[in-house]
Every structure is written in C-alpha cells, then in structure tokens.
KEKOLRO-836056 format. One record per residue (C-alpha): x, y, z; residue in three letters. Coordinates in steps of 0.001 Angstrom, whole numbers, plus 500000, padded with zeros to 6 digits. Layout:
XYZala
...
END
This chain:
500000500000500000met
502774502389500882ser
504515501656497559glu
501563503101495630thr
500700505922497999thr
504037507772497725leu
504049508129493915pro
500394509250493913val
501093511881496560thr
504110513158494634his
502245513259491325ala
499287515120492797ser
501421517946494160arg
500293521259492615val
502837523968491951thr
501528527438492753arg
501956529856489832pro
504492532656490277gly
503497536141491391met
503757537555487875phe
501353534963486484leu
499003535462489438gln
498889539200488754val
498226538640485049val
495395536212485831ile
493904538624488386ala
494070541445485833thr
492240539424483176val
489589538250485642leu
489072541792486923gly
488641543159483404leu
486173540380482545ala
484110540980485674leu
484043544727485059gly
482817544259481477val
480262541479481960phe
479048542117485523ala
479686545793486363pro
477205545780489231gly
479060542987490986leu
482469544421490055ala
481680547724491744ala
481447545846495048gln
485030544543494857thr
486632547889495666arg
487269546672499216trp
489933544269497910ala
492083547082496535thr
491505549306499574asp
492501546459501905leu
495714545827499989phe
496712549505499818leu
495901550110503494his
498165547219504459leu
500945548708502347ile
500581552143503948val
500635550508507383met
503997548813506857ala
505903550920504323val
506629553886506648gly
508390551930509419pro
510233549851506825leu
511483552982505016leu
512665554426508318phe
514625551288509209cys
516189551002505746ile
517319554630505614val
518725554576509159val
520660551349508601thr
521921552699505272gly
523313555837506938ile
524830553945509861val
526309551383507489gly
527937554096505400ala
530284554726508319gly
530868558356507389ser
528490561300507165leu
530677562619504380arg
529779559526502360thr
526089560058503066val
526334563713502060gly
528147562849498828arg
525571560214497923leu
522709562576498717gly
524210565409496669ala
524757563165493647lys
521257561710493944ala
519623565154494106leu
521725566364491176leu
520610563384489117tyr
516958563734490180phe
516712567439489377glu
518625567117486129gly
516461564261484887met
513099565741485921thr
513964569135484406thr
515116567535481160leu
512008565387480703val
509739568330481572leu
511364570450478859leu
511111567607476359ile
507418567050477196ala
506610570719476628val
508496570645473327gly
506592567551472155ile
503235569094473111ala
504053572338471276leu
505131570373468214leu
502273567845468024leu
499519570078469502gln
497373567306471066pro
494753569835472236gly
494140571325468820arg
490616570731467535gly
489085570340471020ile
486683573087472030val
486341573279475807phe
482873574389476839val
482632574601480645pro
479591572973482199ala
477754574687485092pro
479070572220487685asp
482686572060486437asp
483821574683488933ala
482232572718491790arg
483819569431490649val
487273570914490402ile
487078573192493457ser
488330570539495895ser
491433569920493788tyr
492152573611493487ala
491683574047497244his
494047571146497970asn
496604572685495623ala
496432576010497478gln
496780574278500849val
499721572195499655met
501708574976498079his
500623578138499872gln
503802579905500909gly
505888578417498100gly
509394577207498907val
509200578295502552thr
506075576227503203glu
507600573278501373phe
510753573363503525leu
508781573712506765leu
506551570856505620gly
509551568528505685leu
509612568686509489ile
506864566741511312pro
505293568193514457his
506265564959516208thr
507957561809514868pro
504661559954515306ala
502878562434513013asp
505080561496510065ala
504207557812510442phe
500493558228511210thr
500036560481508166gln
502237558326505936gly
504206561411504849asn
507200559967502993val
509164563226502972leu
508775563706506724gln
509680560083507421ile
512733560476505214leu
513789563705506972phe
513401562167510443phe
515212558984509378ala
518169560948507985ile
518437563063511143leu
518043559967513338phe
520627557989511363gly
523186560807511330cys
522934561279515097cys
522975557535515750leu
526175557137513744ser
527856559771515931gln
527200558353519413ile
529443555307519104gly
528979552299521375glu
526012553874523153ala
524002553443519980gly
524924549794519364ala
521765548364521014pro
519599550748518984ile
521347549716515773ile
520732546042516547arg
517091546817517327leu
516598548691514053ile
518291545876512122asp
515878543415513715ala
512901545686512981leu
514033546016509381ser
514041542236509044thr
510640542056510761leu
508966544637508506phe
510563543113505414ser
508997539779506335arg
505676541555506962met
505828543084503494met
506380539636501991arg
503091538504503531phe
501329541642502307ile
502728541314498762ile
501232537819498618ala
497846539611498548leu
498820541678495487ala
496677539613493063pro
493637540322495246leu
494335544054495140gly
494938543948491394val
491675542091490799phe
489667544643492770gly
491352547592491047ala
490775546286487535met
487184545183488210ala
485996548428489794thr
487792550667487298thr
486472548802484270thr
482949548855485728ala
483152552598486330arg
484752553803483102tyr
484139551036480571gly
486519550051477800leu
485625552941475502gly
485501555761478011ala
488566557615476792ile
486559559226473981gly
488019562350472429his
490893562325474959leu
492250559088473461ala
494897560930471455ala
496268562643474558phe
496322559410476560val
497977557537473678ala
500563560300473283leu
501417560122476968tyr
501841556346476835phe
504122556671473792val
506251559376475419val
506617557303478603ile
507602554249476529ala
510220556270474633val
511515557703477918phe
511836554265479540val
513271552450476517ile
515377555273475123gly
516302557572478004gly
516525555127480904leu
517828552404478587gly
520719554678477622leu
521462555365481301cys
521608551622481955leu
523908550987478979arg
526261553738480132leu
526299552002483531ser
527196548669481928gly
523775547008482388ile
521605545385479716ser
518293547347479561pro
516257544409478242ile
517443542033480970arg
517123544736483620phe
513486545577482894phe
512616541898482478arg
514107541314485935tyr
511515543728487408phe
508552542465485356arg
506538541397488423thr
506912544830490016glu
505893546521486756phe
502850544250486448ala
501657545098489973ile
502238548813489425thr
500489548710486024phe
497358547193487527ala
497161549185490772thr
498646552502489494thr
500681552605492727ala
504283551576493288ser
504366551637497116asp
503557547951497213ala
506717546980495320val
509171549290497114leu
510686546591499393pro
510895544136496497ser
512627546696494263val
515187547485496956met
515904543812497612ala
516325543056493915lys
518658546024493387leu
520900544749496166glu
520754541276494647gln
522147542501491306ile
525085544189493005gly
524024547756493848val
525548548696497207asp
523114548523500135arg
523737552078501342gln
523152553428497806val
519858551543497589val
518826552571501112gly
519307556270500410leu
518516556702496722val
515326554651496345val
513312556207499221pro
514449559703498209ala
513581558946494592gly
510001558103495518tyr
509544561773496488ser
512037563624494285phe
512530561498491160asn
509061561632489577leu
510036561704485919asp
506715560436484567ala
504794563020486607leu
506994565767485135ser
506234564491481643ile
502518564539482434tyr
502638568103483745leu
504460569322480650gly
502031567654478248leu
498893568476480263ala
499486572210480652val
500116572705476929ile
497168570418476096phe
494804572449478285leu
496143575715476891ala
495421574504473355gln
492006573077474272ala
490945576361475893thr
492443578551473158gly
494971580121475539thr
498138581502473970ala
501181581101476212leu
504262583283476016ser
507766581912476520ala
507877583634479924trp
504618581990481014gln
505943578588479975ile
509118579148482018leu
507029580117485056ile
504962576981484560met
508100574818484390leu
509489576288487614ala
506148575885489397thr
505804572296488216ala
509276571371489477leu
508472572704492965val
504861571479493061ser
505717567889492192ser
508159567365495080lys
506736564953497603gly
503757564298495317ala
504019560536495512his
501447558239497029gly
498650560800497546val
495313559911495888pro
494514562263493002gly
497841564023493511ile
498499564548489790ala
495361566660489418ile
496268568591492585val
499795569294491340val
498431570272487927leu
496000572690489607ala
498915574227491524ala
500881574550488284thr
497964576218486488leu
497659578707489324ser
500912580207488049ala
499232580800484658ile
495813582305485515pro
494906582711481832ser
494223578941481587ile
490808578200483186pro
491306575891486165val
487877574388485393ala
489420572842482254ser
490970570226484547leu
487607568473484499val
488507567126481036met
491441565198482460leu
489595563877485505leu
487740561331483364ala
490942559721482118val
493204560281485126asp
493200556603486057trp
494317555556482551phe
497035558193482575ile
497962557048486091gly
498947553626484724ile
501749555009482566ala
502635557608485193arg
503131554991487923ala
505088552635485668val
507299555463484388gly
508048556706487902asn
508862553159489027leu
511198552619486083ala
513016555853486896gly
513453554827490517asn
514736551385489529cys
517372552914487264val
518484555804489510ala
520304553618492115pro
522131551830489293val
523325555148487853val
524358556523491270ile
525990553181492149gly
528014553230488929ala
528917556889489554trp
530113556030493076glu
531942552873491996gly
529530550795494100lys
527966548671491370leu
529098545056490990asp
528704544631487213arg
529832541006487251lys
527186540100489773arg
524594542081487806ala
525459540209484608ala
525239536885486454glu
521863537600488092val
520262539292485083leu
521466536529482798gly
519495533852484653arg
516320532677482890pro
END
C-alpha cells in the first residue's frame, strides 16, 4: 500500500503559479468581471483598499529602518552627504530635462488642437476641491515646502504616511545615531531586527497583490468602461508613447552607460511593473525593488538612500505629464502662452511635484497648483482630464517606478559601488 501511495502523493502535488502569472490572471479576471458584471464588480473595491491600506501601514516603518541602517552602514556622514548630493543632482537634472522635452513635444504635436472646451455649470464645483488642495499644499511656496519637511512629532510622520517627513526624520536619526558610538549599538541592533521584521511583513502583504489587482481592475472597468477615453484618446495615447520612449530610450541609455543590459534589467523587474500597472501605485513593490537592486550588486547604502528619496524627488513620469497636460489644456481652451509663462509653469511644476508621491489624486492637485501660476488657463478645464486620470495614472506609475529602479544603478556606477559582474550573472538567469 505504501509503495503506491508515495508516487500518487508526489504526482498530485500542485505547483503554485508565480506572482507575475498570478497578477496577470487577476488582471484578466478583473477586466472580465468589470465588462460582463459591472454591478458585481463595483462591490470589489474593498479588495484594493485592503491591499493599499496594508501597504501604507507597513511601508513607513520599513522605510525608516532602511534609511537609518543605510546611513549607519555608510560609516561616514561625508559619504552620506556625497551620495545625497549626487542623487539630488541626478533627480533634478532628469526631471527638468524630461519636463522640457514634454513641453516641446506638446508644442510640436499640439494634442489639444481641435478640442473646444465648453465649461459645464458644475465644472467649477467638481474641480474646486482639487484647486483648494493645491492652494493648501503649496501656499507659501518654497518656505512652506521646507517647513513641511519637518513633522510636528515623529509619530505624526508615520500616522500620516508622509514619505518626505519620514525620510527627513530617518536621515536626522541615522546621522545622530552614527555619531554616538557604542552607546548606539543596542539601537542599531534593534533597528536591524525591525528592518528584518517589517521586510517579512511586506512579503506577507505582497502575497495579497493579486487580490488588490483584481479589485482595482474590476471596479475601474465597471466605472469607466473600455471605451471611456473618447476624444481624449489621442492625449492618453501620446502620453503612453512618450513614457515608453523615455523608459526604453532615456533610461535604457542610462543603463547601457552604467554597463547594464536594459532588456534584461526591465525583464528582471517584470513582476513589480505588472503590479504597478494594475494598481497605478508603486508603494507595494518598494521593498521588492530594493531587495532586487541589492541582489544585482548595487551597494546597500546606495539603495537605502537613493530609492526612498527617489520616491519623492525622482518623479520623471509626473513631470512628463505636467508638461504635456498644461500645453494640452492651453490649446484646448484657446489660451496663447508666452515663453515667459511657459518658464514660470516649468518652475512651478518642478516645485509642486516634490513629495507628490502616494497621495490619491495628487496629479490633478499638482496640475491645479501649476495652472495657478498661469491664471489665463481656466482651472475648470481640469475636468477634462479627471475622466481619464486613472488611465494616465497607469503610465505615470510605471514610468516613475522605472526611473526609481534605474536611479540607484546610475548613482551606484557613479560612486563605483555597482558590481557589474554580479549584475550580469543575476540578470542573465532565465
């Protein structure tokens, strides 16, 4: 009896599909439910909310632990300062460049030409909340932004999920901890243990990603339908094409200059891109991205400092969106912009977009803040983009994620802290 039982048990063992395949299956099922049973699909929103709430719960403490251990592990505040300066230089250079290119493309192709914007009576009411949020966020300009980096208490930064404030507190905490010598050794061991704990917690949460993806695709398809883009299809398509060119051409070139194969690199992160594509949010894949970057040979302290900072400062795809959207709305509303007005818009967009990651509807809020610098464009025209913001958010999230995957590689190569042999070995595996 035992001779026949063992083979049967072995043959009946079912291999669970990988995360990438699970996400793909969840996406297809969500789309199907949204198309064929929209009433039922609208009730699955809880799945996405549950997944995202779990992410928000764990990502703040994990970011804090990673940044602190990265600073302490650097061994020298001079090293931390050099890494931070190079990262900020790269972030600002890249975001400014892509913003200029986006404006140039919009002026050349004129995606808003032929659209006649006729404001509806309730447009001002619909858009008022976004405009109010924009004023609250950016009232006071640079001064308010700098003061906003400092939380009232450390607990406030974590309870509000403010990535910039968590990052500021973690940097200050890590710098001071690295200076107190042996007295800080128990704290360092505690933070190392907490980092391991929260990393394990995130692994459990990521296992629920297919559930979150299913809910997101089902509810969105039920709400908008497959043909809801309408006359804004050209703008959405243009944005997708520009993001694709940016990722393949611009970021691909950065990877080649760093000695990394772009095709193998992006294939290596295909699961993270699939999750981000479906949920339009990259918070869920942050720990996975950081772990994979270390695995291919990017130094731990580079990853620990550059990736969290990039989530707030390196928003290349958002910059592209702002450049295209402002010119699109100007053309749709028949507003002629001078070169000076465009320069003001560029400067406002660069400031407004900082720390604009992970806030629901943040792109519309940032766009409203940018338009406030050019009063001749009716703010109510933003209502045109509200209908397709989720579709645009797909490419925006994927583009931002791609930029933040590549940035640590570039900084690591710049610092001489990229193991290219290890990268070639890991990326070459099937």
